[in-house]
N, C-alpha and C positions, 0 to 999 in steps of 0.2 A: 728592574725586569726579572721575572723569576727563570731558574733555569732548570731542567728535568732531566733525570737519568732514567730511562726506561730498559731494563731487562726483558729481552724478549727472544722468541724462536720462530722459525717458520712455521708457515700455516697455523698461526694460533690467533684464532677468532678475539680474544680478550685484548690480544696484544694490539692487533689492529683498531680495535674500538677505543682503546685506551689512547693510541697515537692520535686518534681523530679528536678526541676529546680534548686532549694537550692542545692540539692545534687550533681549535674551535676557540678555545679560553687564552689562545695567544701568547702561550708558553713555548719557548724554543727548548728542543729536548736533545739529548745525544742517545743515540740507539745503540745497547749492547748487545747484538743479536749472538746467540748461543749457535755454535757451528761457523759461525762467519767471524773468526778472529777472536772470539770469547768462549771460554770453557764454563761447563758446569761447576766447576771446581773453584774457578774464580768468582762465580757468583755465589757459592756458598761461602767463601772468604768475607763476602760482604753482608750477607743475609744467611746466616748458620740454618736458620728454619725453613729456607724457601724450600718448598715442594712443588711449587707450580710457577709459571710466568703468566702475565708480566709481574716483575717487580719493581716499583717505582720509587723515587727520591726525587723531591722537589725543593730547592735549596738546602741541599744536604741532609733535608729530615726524611727519614723513611716513612712511606705513606702506606705501602702494601699493594695488594693488586688491584685489578679494574673497579671492583666493589668499593674497594676504600676509596679509591680516587673519587668516584661518584659521592661518596659521604663526604669525602674532604672538600670540593666544590659545594655540595649542599650547604654546609657550615660556614663556608665563606660567603654565601650568598645574603 
């Protein structure tokens, strides 16, 4: 079974949409919410080019943001 990590923040519509899509696809995820135990600096250590959230990994493979996540699932279909 796939496992995802999603970097997110409070009040982020795309973050909520990404989490909903992962749930619909049956993928368990760990949420790393900025300002809730995780920092922007920690995100930038993992994704140095990150300028927005969400930032999503599935099975340790970097996917990108919400738009890239939808494309990922379209390819997998």
